[in-house]
N, CA, C and O of each residue as an XYZ file, in Angstrom:
384
protein
N       0.743     -1.104     -0.015
C      -0.109      0.063     -0.062
C       0.856      1.099      0.062
O       0.472      2.181     -0.382
N       2.071      1.070      0.568
C       2.746      2.264      0.806
C       3.304      2.467     -0.660
O       3.407      3.609     -1.109
N       3.650      1.402     -1.380
C       4.258      1.894     -2.879
C       3.144      2.404     -3.660
O       3.387      3.341     -4.420
N       1.870      1.907     -3.593
C       0.798      2.440     -4.308
C       0.494      3.799     -3.859
O      -0.250      4.415     -4.622
N       0.845      4.360     -2.913
C       0.745      5.515     -2.382
C       1.772      6.519     -3.050
O       1.430      7.639     -3.428
N       2.763      6.138     -3.137
C       4.038      6.679     -3.652
C       3.675      6.846     -5.129
O       3.697      7.955     -5.664
N       3.369      5.826     -5.719
C       2.818      5.948     -7.244
C       1.799      6.990     -7.312
O       1.914      7.863     -8.172
N       0.910      6.997     -6.582
C      -0.059      7.992     -6.656
C       0.721      9.589     -6.630
O       0.570     10.429     -7.517
N       1.372      9.722     -5.687
C       2.113     10.973     -5.434
C       2.861     11.341     -6.862
O       2.757     12.502     -7.257
N       3.552     10.465     -7.588
C       4.166     10.790     -8.633
C       3.255     11.010     -9.730
O       3.555     11.885    -10.542
N       2.212     10.368     -9.878
C       1.249     10.638    -11.047
C       0.495     12.057    -10.532
O       0.133     12.808    -11.438
N       0.305     12.362     -9.530
C      -0.363     13.741     -9.070
C       0.547     14.799     -9.689
O       0.097     15.661    -10.445
N       2.057     14.702     -9.297
C       2.724     15.516     -9.499
C       3.049     15.890    -11.173
O       3.098     16.984    -11.736
N       3.237     14.555    -11.677
C       3.275     14.389    -13.369
C       2.198     15.285    -14.143
O       2.495     16.034    -15.073
N       1.041     15.126    -13.688
C      -0.094     15.592    -14.448
C      -0.785     16.986    -13.805
O      -1.813     17.531    -14.208
N      -0.087     17.324    -12.900
C      -0.769     18.470    -12.115
C      -1.101     19.618    -12.864
O      -2.122     20.283    -12.689
N      -0.054     19.883    -13.860
C      -0.206     21.277    -14.658
C      -1.094     20.934    -15.695
O      -1.927     21.802    -15.952
N      -1.141     19.816    -16.414
C      -2.173     19.342    -17.366
C      -3.608     19.484    -16.640
O      -4.483     20.215    -17.103
N      -3.741     18.876    -15.700
C      -5.083     18.922    -15.042
C      -5.593     20.250    -14.607
O      -6.781     20.512    -14.794
N      -4.830     21.074    -14.064
C      -4.976     22.677    -14.124
C      -5.436     23.330    -15.214
O      -6.385     24.114    -15.195
N      -4.634     22.961    -16.408
C      -5.129     23.604    -17.506
C      -6.294     23.266    -18.094
O      -6.946     24.154    -18.644
N      -6.729     22.016    -18.083
C      -8.021     21.725    -18.393
C      -9.122     21.922    -17.394
O     -10.270     21.804    -17.821
N      -8.940     22.212    -16.100
C     -10.071     22.459    -15.220
C     -10.217     24.016    -15.507
O     -11.341     24.516    -15.487
N      -9.113     24.775    -15.769
C      -9.297     26.247    -16.042
C     -10.049     26.473    -17.497
O     -10.569     27.562    -17.742
N     -10.072     25.636    -18.228
C     -10.655     25.595    -19.625
C     -12.132     25.261    -19.124
O     -13.033     25.990    -19.540
N     -12.399     24.370    -18.389
C     -13.781     23.680    -17.933
C     -14.504     24.832    -17.346
O     -15.633     25.099    -17.757
N     -13.921     25.559    -16.383
C     -14.556     26.449    -15.610
C     -14.798     27.911    -16.083
O     -15.521     28.704    -15.481
N     -14.107     28.185    -17.243
C     -14.241     29.503    -17.867
C     -15.455     29.631    -18.753
O     -15.516     29.045    -19.834
N     -16.269     30.278    -18.364
C     -17.841     30.389    -18.759
C     -17.806     31.044    -20.154
O     -18.640     30.813    -21.029
N     -16.755     31.889    -20.277
C     -16.823     32.787    -21.491
C     -16.488     31.886    -23.056
O     -16.856     32.190    -24.190
N     -15.720     30.788    -22.631
C     -15.468     29.708    -23.814
C     -17.019     29.105    -24.320
O     -18.029     29.137    -23.617
N     -16.935     28.572    -25.670
C     -17.880     27.982    -26.121
C     -18.456     26.580    -25.278
O     -17.584     25.991    -24.639
N     -19.573     26.116    -25.236
C     -19.687     24.778    -24.582
C     -19.077     23.559    -25.248
O     -18.571     22.662    -24.575
N     -19.127     23.529    -26.594
C     -18.401     22.339    -26.975
C     -16.683     22.310    -26.731
O     -16.033     21.274    -26.868
N     -16.134     23.509    -26.384
C     -14.849     23.376    -26.367
C     -14.586     23.089    -25.013
O     -13.618     22.369    -24.771
N     -15.416     23.613    -23.890
C     -15.443     23.237    -22.619
C     -15.760     21.626    -22.458
O     -15.089     20.833    -21.797
N     -16.824     21.365    -23.146
C     -16.932     19.741    -23.231
C     -15.643     18.781    -23.829
O     -15.292     17.714    -23.325
N     -15.198     19.249    -24.697
C     -13.957     18.639    -25.108
C     -12.875     18.556    -24.126
O     -12.192     17.537    -24.029
N     -12.699     19.566    -23.412
C     -11.676     19.573    -22.413
C     -12.006     18.711    -21.302
O     -11.096     18.111    -20.730
N     -13.382     18.565    -20.879
C     -13.682     17.476    -19.752
C     -13.599     16.272    -20.304
O     -13.436     15.361    -19.492
N     -13.667     15.938    -21.550
C     -13.544     14.405    -22.253
C     -11.812     14.160    -22.154
O     -11.453     13.067    -21.716
N     -10.988     14.937    -22.464
C      -9.629     15.012    -22.056
C      -9.275     14.862    -20.948
O      -8.297     14.137    -20.769
N      -9.905     15.459    -19.847
C      -9.402     15.534    -18.459
C      -9.998     14.108    -18.055
O      -9.307     13.502    -17.237
N     -11.164     13.464    -18.488
C     -11.454     12.099    -17.956
C     -10.462     11.052    -18.635
O     -10.454      9.894    -18.218
N      -9.671     11.424    -19.619
C      -8.934     10.371    -20.185
C      -7.622     10.084    -19.517
O      -6.885      9.130    -19.768
N      -7.382     11.254    -18.430
C      -6.106     10.983    -17.851
C      -6.329      9.988    -16.601
O      -7.436      9.680    -16.158
N      -5.111      9.549    -16.121
C      -5.349      8.429    -15.191
C      -6.174      9.027    -13.795
O      -6.177     10.196    -13.411
N      -6.881      7.835    -13.154
C      -7.537      8.486    -12.026
C      -6.606      8.803    -10.953
O      -6.803      9.802    -10.261
N      -5.540      7.986    -10.741
C      -4.564      8.119     -9.686
C      -3.934      9.660     -9.936
O      -3.250     10.030     -8.981
N      -4.017     10.456    -10.846
C      -3.520     11.464    -11.098
C      -4.091     12.723    -10.262
O      -3.547     13.807    -10.052
N      -5.347     12.252     -9.851
C      -6.137     13.298     -9.163
C      -5.576     13.485     -7.833
O      -5.018     12.517     -7.316
N      -5.646     14.681     -7.151
C      -5.035     14.912     -5.980
C      -6.023     14.241     -4.896
O      -5.562     13.637     -3.928
N      -7.230     14.365     -5.087
C      -8.287     13.736     -4.189
C      -8.060     12.041     -3.977
O      -8.625     11.465     -3.048
N      -7.250     11.375     -4.858
C      -6.906     10.001     -4.772
C      -5.901      9.848     -3.384
O      -5.836      8.786     -2.765
N      -5.238     10.901     -3.048
C      -4.150     10.852     -2.208
C      -4.644     10.491     -0.622
O      -5.672     11.023     -0.203
N      -3.900      9.601      0.208
C      -4.504      9.330      1.353
C      -3.263      9.377      2.176
O      -2.253      8.804      1.765
N      -3.267     10.115      3.480
C      -2.110     10.243      4.274
C      -2.041      8.909      4.825
O      -3.042      8.342      5.263
N      -0.775      8.337      4.818
C      -0.201      7.152      5.499
C       1.035      7.369      6.378
O       1.774      8.336      6.196
N       1.263      6.399      7.394
C       2.355      6.575      8.148
C       3.613      6.231      7.322
O       3.577      5.296      6.522
N       4.773      7.006      7.513
C       5.897      6.808      6.532
C       6.650      5.531      6.760
O       7.376      5.039      5.895
N       6.459      5.005      7.950
C       7.211      3.921      8.598
C       6.372      2.448      8.273
O       6.935      1.471      7.780
N       5.100      2.483      8.601
C       4.229      1.272      8.786
C       3.276      1.285      7.589
O       2.809      0.236      7.146
N       2.961      2.624      7.011
C       1.871      2.475      5.983
C       0.361      2.669      6.538
O      -0.597      2.866      5.791
N       0.277      2.586      7.984
C      -0.959      2.749      8.477
C      -1.732      4.089      8.127
O      -1.235      5.208      8.258
N      -2.942      3.844      7.692
C      -3.708      5.132      7.196
C      -4.480      5.873      8.339
O      -4.854      7.021      8.098
N      -4.760      5.306      9.598
C      -5.609      5.918     10.578
C      -4.832      6.296     11.610
O      -3.782      5.682     11.801
N      -5.122      7.128     12.264
C      -4.421      7.749     13.423
C      -3.078      8.693     13.005
O      -2.091      8.740     13.741
N      -3.161      9.386     11.821
C      -2.051      9.797     11.358
C      -1.674     11.236     11.760
O      -2.500     12.105     11.484
N      -0.541     11.597     12.373
C      -0.245     12.883     12.786
C       0.495     13.440     11.405
O       1.480     12.949     10.854
N      -0.326     14.699     10.977
C       0.327     15.402      9.912
C       1.710     16.027      9.975
O       2.524     16.081      9.054
N       1.820     16.409     10.991
C       3.153     17.502     11.302
C       4.342     16.180     11.551
O       5.515     16.540     11.452
N       4.194     15.296     11.738
C       5.343     14.151     12.124
C       5.116     13.118     10.955
O       6.104     12.403     10.784
N       4.122     12.877     10.157
C       3.935     11.976      9.035
C       3.918     10.342      9.650
O       4.167      9.337      8.984
N       3.577     10.386     11.012
C       3.536      9.010     11.482
C       2.174      8.876     12.165
O       1.452      9.798     12.545
N       1.966      7.631     12.247
C       0.802      7.006     13.107
C       0.810      7.263     14.595
O       1.914      7.522     15.075
N      -0.198      7.239     15.386
C       0.241      7.389     16.768
C       0.767      6.159     17.227
O       1.536      6.362     18.167
N       0.652      4.908     16.921
C       1.658      3.759     17.539
C       3.148      4.024     17.262
O       3.954      3.818     18.170
N       3.610      4.518     15.928
C       5.104      4.757     15.663
C       5.629      6.050     16.357
O       6.827      6.264     16.543
N       4.558      6.947     16.748
C       4.683      7.997     17.473
C       5.190      7.746     19.036
O       6.063      8.344     19.665
N       4.420      6.762     19.393
C       4.427      6.534     20.926
C       5.913      5.645     21.164
O       6.740      5.807     22.062
N       5.929      4.721     20.100
C       7.160      3.941     20.069
C       8.348      4.553     20.037
O       9.234      4.174     20.804
N       8.554      5.559     19.179
C       9.990      6.378     18.935
C       9.916      7.423     20.002
O      10.970      7.818     20.501
N       8.851      7.871     20.369
C       8.945      8.813     21.774
C       9.427      8.330     22.929
O      10.176      9.013     23.627
N       8.952      6.768     23.355
C       9.604      6.071     24.366
C      11.167      5.586     24.186
O      11.894      5.337     25.148
N      11.506      5.506     23.039
C      12.940      5.249     22.739
C      13.822      6.566     22.689
O      15.041      6.519     22.529
N      13.047      7.847     22.852
C      13.694      8.993     22.814
C      14.246      9.639     21.464
O      15.013     10.599     21.385
N      13.809      9.062     20.645
C      14.162      9.367     19.025
C      13.346     10.487     18.456
O      13.602     10.801     17.294
N      12.391     11.148     19.097
C      11.857     12.319     18.788
C      12.188     13.393     19.547
O      11.973     13.265     20.752
N      12.753     14.635     19.092
C      13.211     15.351     20.187
C      12.132     16.162     20.816
O      11.165     16.604     20.195
N      12.365     16.336     22.141
C      11.363     16.980     22.926
C      10.044     16.297     23.420
O       9.126     16.851     24.025
N      10.121     15.124     23.084
C       8.996     13.901     23.386
C       9.512     13.141     24.406
O      10.595     12.570     24.274
N       8.738     13.059     25.587
C       9.290     12.312     26.627
C       7.831     11.348     26.862
O       6.774     11.976     26.786
N       7.762     10.034     27.108
C       6.755      9.072     27.419
C       6.152      9.582     28.793
O       6.935      9.897     29.688
N       4.844      9.669     28.978
C       4.189      9.983     29.938
C       4.066      8.816     30.873
O       3.644      7.756     30.411
N       4.427      8.913     32.276
C       4.143      7.516     33.021
C       3.933      8.235     34.662
O       4.632      9.139     35.120
N       3.119      7.753     35.154
C       2.648      8.031     36.518
C       2.243      6.994     37.311
O       1.846      7.210     38.456
């Protein structure tokens, strides 16, 4: 799953400009309808995984999709484990 997500990230970066240009044509109300329709067909021909909405945040170490901390790009489980071993600066495991 991690490799699939990396592949999606590459596709999003590769097709970002093309998608943006086609979306600009589609949303431009001053253009004729048939030209806008052709642009929407071209957009539909692009790979599905090139859309940014297909990306999902995953832990960089384990690939876990849930309980993800954006700032650290880790899941809660890896955050606790690395914090316990003192590998995250400023983080200390709480115990009482």
